[in-house]
N, C-alpha and C positions, 0 to 999 in steps of 0.2 A: 512591601512584600519581598521576602527573601527566599530564594530557591536553594535547597540543599544540593550538595555535590551529587548524591545518588539520583535526585530528580533531574538535574542538568544532564548527567550522563545518559539517563533514560531518554530524555527529550531529544538529544542530538543523535543517539543511536537510532531512535525511532524515526527521526527525520531522514537519516541515511538509508535505513531499511525501506521505508515507504517510497523514497525517491528511487531506489533500486527496483522495487516492485513496479512502480509506475513506468520506469524505463523499459523493463522487460515487456510489459504490456504494449507500450508504444512501439517497440521494435516488432513484436508479434503482429500487430495490426498494420504496420507500414512496411518497412524494408524487408522484414523476414516473414511476410505473409505467404503462407504455403500456396495459396491460390495464385497470387501474382507471380511468385517465383517458379511455380510449376509451368506456367505459360511461357515464362522467359526461358526456362530449360528446354522445353519442347521446341521453341522457335530457334534457339541457338544451336541445338543439336541437329535440327532439321537442316540448317544451313551447312552443317558438316556432313550431310547425308547420313545422319544417324536418326532413325525413327524410334520413338518410345511412345508408349500408351499414356493416356491421361493419368491412369492409376500409378504407373511407374514414375511419372514426373512428380506426382503428389508425394510419393514415398521419398524421392530424392529431396524435394523441397522441405519436407518435414525433417529429414535427417540433417539438413543444413542448419536448421534453427534449434535442433535438439539440445545442443550444449548451452545455448542461451536460455532455453526453457528450464534446464536443470538449475540455473541460477535463480529463476523465479521460485522454484520449489525450496531451494536452500534458504533464500530470503524469507519465504513463508514460514519455515521452521524458526528462523530468527525472530520473526514477528510474534510467533506463539510464545517464545521465551520472554520477549519484551512485554507482552501483555501480562504474563504471570508476574513479572517484576513490577509492573505498574499496579497490579492488584495488591501486591505486597506493600508498595509505597503508599497506596491509598489508606491502608490500615495502620501503617507503622511510621510514616514520614509526615509529620504535621507541619513541616516548614512552609509549604506553599498553600496552606489552607487558611482562608479568611472565613469568618462567620458569614454564611450565605445571607442571613437576615440583615447584615450590616452593609451589603453591597447595593449600589444603585441599580436601576433597572437594566442599564446597558451591560454592566458587569455580570448581572444575573443571567442575561441572555448569552453572553460569552461563555459563562460556565456551563450553561445548558448545552451550548453547541459542542463543548468539549466532551460532555457525556454522550452526546449523539455520535461524535466521531469515535469515542472509545467503544461504544456499542457496535458501531459499524466495523471497526477493526476486529472486534471479537467475532462478529458474524463472518467476516472475510477469512479469518484464521480457521474457524471451525468448518466453514464450508469448503475451504481449500483442503483441509485435512480429509474431509469426507470425500471430496472428488478424488484425491490422490489414493486414498485407502478404501475406495468403494467396495472392492472385492473382499477385502479383509473384514469389512463391516457388513458383508452380505447384502449389499445394496444392488439393485438391478442396474443395468446400463442406462435404462430410461430414467431411473431416479437420479443417478449420478449426472445425467445430462440436464435434468431439471435443476439440480443444485448448481451446476455450472452456469446455467442461464441466469439464475438468481445472483450468483457470485459476480457475474459480469454486469448485471443491472445495478446491484448495490455498490459496485466499484465506482459508479458515477458520483456518489456522495463524496468519496475521497478525492476524486478528480476535481470537484468544485471546492472542497474544503481547503486543499493545499494552497492554491493561489489566494483564496479569501483570507486564510490565516496569515499568510505573508503580508498581504495588503493591510490587514487589520493591525498587525504588529507595527508596520511602518507608520501607519496613521497614528496609533497610540503613542509611539516613540516621539512623533513630531507634535503631538498635542499635549495630553495631560499625563503621560507616563514616561517622561524623560529618563533614559537609562534602562528602559525595559530590556532592550537587546543585550546590553552589556551585563545586566544582572543575570541573564540566562547563560552568559559565558563565565563570568567571574564570581557569581554568587552574592555580590553585594546587594544590600537593600536599596530599593528605589523609593 
Protein backbone atom coordinates (compact mmCIF):
# COMPACT_ATOMS: atom_id res chain seq x y z
CA UNK A 1 0.00 0.00 0.00
CA UNK A 2 1.29 3.45 -0.90
CA UNK A 3 -0.06 6.68 0.52
CA UNK A 4 -0.05 9.84 -1.59
CA UNK A 5 1.49 13.07 -0.32
CA UNK A 6 -1.98 14.65 -0.15
CA UNK A 7 -3.31 11.79 1.99
CA UNK A 8 -0.27 11.86 4.29
CA UNK A 9 -0.60 15.62 4.77
CA UNK A 10 -4.30 15.16 5.53
CA UNK A 11 -3.55 12.34 7.98
CA UNK A 12 -0.95 14.25 9.99
CA UNK A 13 -2.92 17.52 9.98
CA UNK A 14 -5.98 15.58 11.10
CA UNK A 15 -3.94 13.94 13.89
CA UNK A 16 -2.69 17.36 14.99
CA UNK A 17 -6.15 18.98 14.90
CA UNK A 18 -7.87 16.09 16.71
CA UNK A 19 -5.12 16.09 19.34
CA UNK A 20 -5.60 19.83 19.81
CA UNK A 21 -9.36 19.38 20.14
CA UNK A 22 -8.84 16.57 22.68
CA UNK A 23 -6.41 18.77 24.62
CA UNK A 24 -8.89 21.65 24.84
CA UNK A 25 -11.62 19.30 26.07
CA UNK A 26 -9.22 17.78 28.60
CA UNK A 27 -8.28 21.25 29.87
CA UNK A 28 -11.93 22.31 30.01
CA UNK A 29 -12.88 19.27 32.07
CA UNK A 30 -9.85 19.39 34.40
CA UNK A 31 -7.54 22.35 35.07
CA UNK A 32 -9.84 24.94 33.50
CA UNK A 33 -13.15 23.63 34.83
CA UNK A 34 -15.21 26.72 35.63
CA UNK A 35 -16.89 24.93 38.53
CA UNK A 36 -13.62 24.01 40.24
CA UNK A 37 -11.95 27.31 39.43
CA UNK A 38 -14.89 29.40 40.63
CA UNK A 39 -14.61 27.68 44.03
CA UNK A 40 -10.86 28.34 44.08
CA UNK A 41 -11.45 32.00 43.21
CA UNK A 42 -14.06 32.41 45.94
CA UNK A 43 -11.83 30.73 48.53
CA UNK A 44 -8.70 32.66 47.61
CA UNK A 45 -10.49 36.00 47.42
CA UNK A 46 -12.21 35.34 50.75
CA UNK A 47 -8.77 34.86 52.32
CA UNK A 48 -7.98 38.37 51.08
CA UNK A 49 -11.22 39.64 52.62
CA UNK A 50 -12.83 40.04 49.17
CA UNK A 51 -16.27 38.53 48.95
CA UNK A 52 -17.81 37.63 45.58
CA UNK A 53 -20.96 35.72 44.74
CA UNK A 54 -21.05 32.27 43.18
CA UNK A 55 -22.28 33.85 39.94
CA UNK A 56 -19.39 36.36 39.89
CA UNK A 57 -16.90 33.57 40.53
CA UNK A 58 -18.40 31.58 37.65
CA UNK A 59 -18.08 34.58 35.32
CA UNK A 60 -14.41 35.02 36.28
CA UNK A 61 -13.64 31.30 35.94
CA UNK A 62 -15.26 31.18 32.50
CA UNK A 63 -13.29 34.27 31.46
CA UNK A 64 -10.04 32.55 32.45
CA UNK A 65 -10.69 29.67 30.07
CA UNK A 66 -12.27 31.72 27.27
CA UNK A 67 -9.03 32.05 25.29
CA UNK A 68 -8.41 28.32 25.43
CA UNK A 69 -11.98 27.65 24.33
CA UNK A 70 -11.48 29.96 21.33
CA UNK A 71 -8.77 27.52 20.25
CA UNK A 72 -11.33 24.70 20.37
CA UNK A 73 -13.54 26.67 18.00
CA UNK A 74 -10.65 27.52 15.64
CA UNK A 75 -9.54 23.88 15.62
CA UNK A 76 -13.16 22.91 14.93
CA UNK A 77 -13.13 25.10 11.81
CA UNK A 78 -9.88 23.44 10.76
CA UNK A 79 -11.52 20.04 11.25
CA UNK A 80 -14.37 21.07 8.94
CA UNK A 81 -11.82 22.01 6.25
CA UNK A 82 -9.97 18.73 6.74
CA UNK A 83 -13.21 16.76 6.41
CA UNK A 84 -13.95 18.53 3.13
CA UNK A 85 -10.40 17.74 1.97
CA UNK A 86 -10.84 14.08 3.01
CA UNK A 87 -14.07 13.88 0.99
CA UNK A 88 -12.17 15.27 -1.99
CA UNK A 89 -9.43 12.66 -1.46
CA UNK A 90 -12.01 9.88 -1.22
CA UNK A 91 -13.22 10.64 -4.72
CA UNK A 92 -10.02 11.77 -6.42
CA UNK A 93 -7.05 10.14 -4.65
CA UNK A 94 -6.89 6.43 -5.43
CA UNK A 95 -3.45 5.84 -3.89
CA UNK A 96 -4.59 4.41 -0.59
CA UNK A 97 -7.51 2.35 -1.85
CA UNK A 98 -7.35 -1.39 -2.05
CA UNK A 99 -10.28 -3.39 -3.37
CA UNK A 100 -12.45 -4.05 -0.31
CA UNK A 101 -13.27 -7.55 -1.58
CA UNK A 102 -9.56 -8.45 -1.66
CA UNK A 103 -9.01 -7.66 2.02
CA UNK A 104 -9.00 -10.21 4.81
CA UNK A 105 -11.60 -9.97 7.57
CA UNK A 106 -9.30 -8.02 9.92
CA UNK A 107 -8.46 -5.40 7.28
CA UNK A 108 -12.15 -5.08 6.39
CA UNK A 109 -12.92 -4.45 10.08
CA UNK A 110 -10.15 -1.82 10.22
CA UNK A 111 -11.56 -0.11 7.12
CA UNK A 112 -15.06 -0.14 8.61
CA UNK A 113 -13.66 1.43 11.81
CA UNK A 114 -12.17 4.24 9.70
CA UNK A 115 -15.55 4.93 8.14
CA UNK A 116 -17.08 4.98 11.62
CA UNK A 117 -14.49 7.52 12.78
CA UNK A 118 -14.98 9.59 9.61
CA UNK A 119 -18.73 9.61 10.30
CA UNK A 120 -18.04 10.55 13.90
CA UNK A 121 -15.79 13.43 12.83
CA UNK A 122 -18.44 14.66 10.40
CA UNK A 123 -21.04 14.55 13.18
CA UNK A 124 -18.68 16.35 15.58
CA UNK A 125 -17.93 19.07 13.03
CA UNK A 126 -21.57 19.61 12.07
CA UNK A 127 -22.82 19.53 15.65
CA UNK A 128 -20.01 21.88 16.71
CA UNK A 129 -21.03 24.32 14.00
CA UNK A 130 -24.67 24.01 15.05
CA UNK A 131 -23.77 24.74 18.68
CA UNK A 132 -21.61 27.71 17.73
CA UNK A 133 -24.11 29.17 15.26
CA UNK A 134 -27.34 28.11 16.95
CA UNK A 135 -28.77 31.65 16.92
CA UNK A 136 -27.97 32.18 13.24
CA UNK A 137 -29.56 28.80 12.51
CA UNK A 138 -32.63 29.89 14.48
CA UNK A 139 -32.27 27.03 16.95
CA UNK A 140 -33.58 27.40 20.47
CA UNK A 141 -31.20 27.36 23.43
CA UNK A 142 -32.74 24.04 24.46
CA UNK A 143 -32.07 22.51 21.04
CA UNK A 144 -28.49 23.82 21.13
CA UNK A 145 -28.09 22.31 24.60
CA UNK A 146 -29.36 18.93 23.36
CA UNK A 147 -26.95 19.07 20.42
CA UNK A 148 -24.14 19.95 22.86
CA UNK A 149 -24.98 16.92 25.00
CA UNK A 150 -24.90 14.66 21.92
CA UNK A 151 -21.65 16.33 20.81
CA UNK A 152 -20.09 15.50 24.18
CA UNK A 153 -21.48 11.94 24.16
CA UNK A 154 -20.29 11.11 20.63
CA UNK A 155 -16.90 12.60 21.53
CA UNK A 156 -16.35 9.38 23.52
CA UNK A 157 -15.92 7.48 20.23
CA UNK A 158 -12.93 9.69 19.34
CA UNK A 159 -11.57 9.36 22.86
CA UNK A 160 -11.47 5.56 22.45
CA UNK A 161 -10.46 5.55 18.78
CA UNK A 162 -7.26 7.59 19.14
CA UNK A 163 -5.41 5.27 21.56
CA UNK A 164 -6.82 2.17 19.83
CA UNK A 165 -5.62 3.49 16.46
CA UNK A 166 -2.13 4.18 17.82
CA UNK A 167 -2.01 0.76 19.48
CA UNK A 168 -3.28 -0.93 16.31
CA UNK A 169 -0.65 0.79 14.18
CA UNK A 170 2.11 -0.25 16.59
CA UNK A 171 0.87 -3.86 16.60
CA UNK A 172 0.57 -3.91 12.78
CA UNK A 173 4.06 -2.41 12.44
CA UNK A 174 5.49 -5.17 14.63
CA UNK A 175 3.54 -8.03 13.06
CA UNK A 176 2.61 -8.17 9.41
CA UNK A 177 2.89 -4.57 8.15
CA UNK A 178 6.53 -3.66 8.65
CA UNK A 179 7.12 -0.12 7.45
CA UNK A 180 3.52 1.02 7.98
CA UNK A 181 4.52 4.03 10.09
CA UNK A 182 7.37 5.10 7.82
CA UNK A 183 5.12 4.73 4.75
CA UNK A 184 2.72 7.23 6.33
CA UNK A 185 5.69 9.60 6.67
CA UNK A 186 7.68 9.08 3.48
CA UNK A 187 5.05 7.64 1.11
CA UNK A 188 7.00 4.53 0.18
CA UNK A 189 5.09 1.32 -0.41
CA UNK A 190 4.99 -1.33 2.30
